[in-house]
N, C-alpha and C positions, 0 to 999 in steps of 0.2 A: 566557315559554317562547319566543315567537315572535321576540322581540327577540334572546334568547341564540342561538336558531338562525340569524338573520339575520347576527348579528355573527360567529358561527362560519363561516358561508359567506363572508362578507367577508373574513375572516382567510385562510381557504384560497385563496381567488383571489388575494390580495395575496402569499400565500407562493408560489403559481405563478408570479405575474408576477415575483417576485425571483428566483426559481430561473431564469427564461429571461433575466433581465437578467444575472445571473452567468454564465450560458452565454454570451451575447454579449461579456461582457468577457474571458472566456478566450479566446473565438475572436478578439476583437481584439488581445490580447497576441500571439498567435501571427502574426496578419497583419501587425501593426506591427514585429515583430522582423523577419520576412522582408522587408518594404519597406525597413527600414533597410539590411539587407544589399545589396538591390537597387540602392539609390542609392549606396552605397559602391563597389559594382562599376562602376556607370556613370561615377561620377567617375574613378576610376582608369583605366579603359578610355579614356576621353575624353582623359586627360592623355597617355597613351601614344600614341594616334592621332595628336593634335594635333603632339607631338615628332616623330614619323616623318613626318609630312606635311613640316614643315619641313625635316628632314634630306634627304628625297628631293628637295625643289625645289632645295636648295643643290647636293647632288649632281649634279642634272641640268644645273646652269648651269655647274659646274666641268667636266662631261663634254663640253659644248659647246665649251670651249676646246681639249680634245684632238682633237675631230672637225674643229674648224677648222684646226689645225696640219696635219692630215692632208689634208685634202680640199680646201681653198683654195689650196693651191700656196704656203703661206707656210713657205719652206724658206731656210736659209742659202745664201749664194753658193758656188758650186761651187769657186771659186778664192780663195785668200787669199795675200797677199803672204807667201810662206814665206822669202824672203831676210831680211825685217826681222824677222818672227816665227817662227822656226825651231822646229818641233815643236810649235806652239801648236794648229795646225788639226787634227791628229790627236786630240788630247785633247778639244778642244772639241766636234768631231763626235761623238765616243764618248759624252760627257757629254750632247750633245744627244739622241742615240738613246735613252739610259737615261731621261731625263726625259719625253720625249715619250711613250715606252711607258707609265711609270708615271702619266702623267696621264690615260691611259685605264683603267688597271688599278684604282687606288685608288677614284675615284668609282663605277666600275661595281661594285666589292665593296661599298661602302657602300650603293648602291641595291639591292642582291640581298639583303644583311643585313636592310635596312629593310623588303623585301618580305617576308621570311621571318619577322620580328618581327610584322608587321602579320597575317600568315597564323595566327601563334600566338595572337595576341591576339583575333582574331574567333572562332577554335576555342574559346579559354577562356570568351569571353563566351556563346557558343552552349551550350556544357555547362552552365556556371552558371545560364544563364537556364532552360534546360529543367529542371533540378534545383529551382530556386526556384518555378517554376510547377506542378511536381508537388506541393511541400509548401502552396501557396496552395490548390490544388483539395482538397486533403486537408484543411486547415483549415477550408474553406468547408463541406464536405460531412459532416464528422463531426459528431456528436452524442454528449453525456456524459449519461448518464441520472443523473437527481438524486434522492434519497430524503429523506425527512423523518429527523430525529434520533431515535434510540432513548431520549433522556432525556425523561422526561414533565413536569420543571419546566420546560422551555423549548420547546413546541411549535413556535414560530415560527422557531427555528434549523433549519438544513440542512447537510447536508455532501455532497459529491461521493461517489458510490458507488465504496468501494474507491480513493478518491483518483485516479480514472481522469483526470479533466480535469487535475489538477496535474501527474501523471505525465507526460501528453501535452505540456503546456506545457514541463516541464522537458526533455523529450526533443527537442522542437522547438529550445529554446534551446541545447541542445548541438550539434544537427545544424546549426544555422544559424552557431553559433559556429565549427564546423568547417569550413563553407563559407568563411566569412570568411578563417579562417587559409589555406585552399587559395588562395583569390583573392590575397591578400597575397603569399603565396609565388610565386605565377606573375607578380604585377607585379614583384617583387623578381628574378625571372629575366629578364623583359623588360629592366629597368634593367641586369643584368649584361651583356645583349648590346648595348645602345644605346650605351655608351662605346667599345666597338669600332667600331661604326659611325661615331661621331663622330671616332675616330682616324683611321681610313681617309679619311674626308672632309678631315680637317686634313691629311694626308699628300698629298692630291690637289691641295689648294689651294697646297701649297708647291711641288709638283712643277709647277703650272701656272704660277706666279710664275717659278721657275727656267727654264721653258721659254721664256716670253717674253723674260726677260733674256738668255738664251742666244742667241736668234735675232736680236735686236737688237744684242748684242755683237758677234756674227761679222760683221753687216752693216757695222757702224762700222769693223770692223778692215779690212774689204775696200774700203770706199770712202774711209776716211782713214787711210791707212797712215802718214802723216808726223805723225800727233796721236795718238799712243798714249794720252796722257792722257784722251782723250775716252771710249774704252770702257772704260779703268780706271776713272774717275770713276763712269760710269754702273752697271757692274758692282759696284763697291764700294759705292755708295749703296743699290742693291737688296739687296745682301748684308746690310749693317748694319742697313736697315730692317726686313727680313725676320726676322734674328736677334732684334732687339729686340721685335718683335711676338711671336715665339715664346717668348721668356723671360717677357715680360709675361703673356701667356697661362696660361703654365705656372704662373707665381707666383699668379696670380688663382685659378685652379681648384684649386692646393694649400690656399689660404687658406680658399676656400669649403668644401672637403672637410674641412679640419681643424675649422672652426667647425661644420659639420653633425654631425661625429663627435662632437664635444664636447658638442652640445646633446642628441643621442641618447644619450649616456653618462648625462648628468645626469638626463634622463628616465627612464632605466631604473633608475639608482639611487634615484630619488625614489619610483618606483612600487614597487620591492621593499621600502623602507623602509615605505611607508605600507601597504602589503599586510600587512607584519608587525604594524604598529601596529592595523589594522583600520580605517583611515581610508578614506572613500569617495572622497576627492579624487585617490587615486593611479590611478583609472581614467582620468583625463585624458590619460595618457601614450602612449596607443596608439589607432588608429582601432577595432580590434576591442573597446576597453572601452566605447566608446559604446553597443554592443549591450547590454552587461551593466548600465550605468546605466539605459537605457531599459527594460529588461526589470524591473528591481528597482522603477523608478518605477510600472509598469503594474501590477506585482504588488500594490504598496501601494496604488494607487487601487482596485483590486479588492477588497482587505480593508476599506479604508475606506468604500467604498460599501456593502458587506455589514453593517458595524457601523451605518451610518446608516440602513439599511433596517430592522435590528432595533431600533435606537432611536426610531424613528418608530412601528414596531408597538407597542413597549412604552408609548409615550405615549398610544396609542389613535387615532393618526392613520390616515387611508385606509382607515377600515372595519375596522381590526385590532381585537383584543380589548383590553379596558381592562387597565390594568396591576395591577388587584387581583386577577385571575385568577391572576396569577404569582406574585406575592408577592417579599418581598426575596431570598429564596434564588435564585428563577428569575433576577432580574436581575443577582445576584452572578455567578451561573455563566454567563449569557451575556457578561458582560463579561470574564469569565475566558477564556471560549472565545474571543472576538474577539482578545484578547492573544496566546492560544497560537496561534491561526491564523495571525495576522501573523508572530510568531516562527517558526513552522513553515515558512512561505512564504520568508521572506528568508533562513532558514538553509538550507534546501534549495537557494536559489538561489546562496547564497555558498558552499555546499560542493559544487556541481556540477562542479567539475573545470576552472574558467575559468583560463586563464593569458593574460593580456593581453601577454606579453612578445614573443609572435610577430606 
């Protein structure tokens, strides 16, 4: 009698620790999913901020050329030999005034747009970080009451009362997925504004080159009026080189954009076909799909750990009841319950409304 009571007490104690372990695993699932979103958010914001720093540095360098042309007294000569080059001075000076103004306007616009994007990035980072910290605090402080199963043939098995822990985990998975989608949308919004800033920077660099070539061309016209090929050769070389660089940059950017769009199209087609076929490898196509893969792995580990606890208790380890108290029927029902729990968890996770196309 004492031996039976001792084994019964040990079995109850082991069941209590198993419940606590399940509670800890459910909490770890939630925290790990939230940490995955946090790392993804930090990576995206770090990429955006590093790109903005490089753009603002180049814009400041180009803006220095415009300030130098205005403040250091580097102006074209006031008089050009109009008898030899009739009508040239007026058009050249008008063109010089235009490019001198645009050399200040375009880099300044690029810098202001970069500052605006940086402010938006910091605001997005702050809002998402506050939301994630709130979810982490709730995951750390929330407790899920666990109760024994009503099945008398398997006293060691247990379930979450009203599936409260499972519902909380699935709810956090959906909330975390919505946070990731919102973050990616904001990052895409940043990348929509960033090409405009790069376009302004490129226009400012082009105007700076034209400004320098115009100044030197007018100086050559004034100091060497009998050598027209001198300023013509200089201006022609600068024009051909600038046009070649612009064409090369345009072709390269177009090729890169075409290859990236083709890669994204293939990834989207593959993810759709694999989602239709039920394959798990389709989750590799988007960053938000890693959350779903990690959540599936965590839920599978929780279920497998629960099954291992049940099998160890069934074999009589860790002070649990011997297997003869349960019988063949109890073992078969526990095995069936483990399989059904696994299918229920994975089925609920697969049907929770994820869409990794965003």
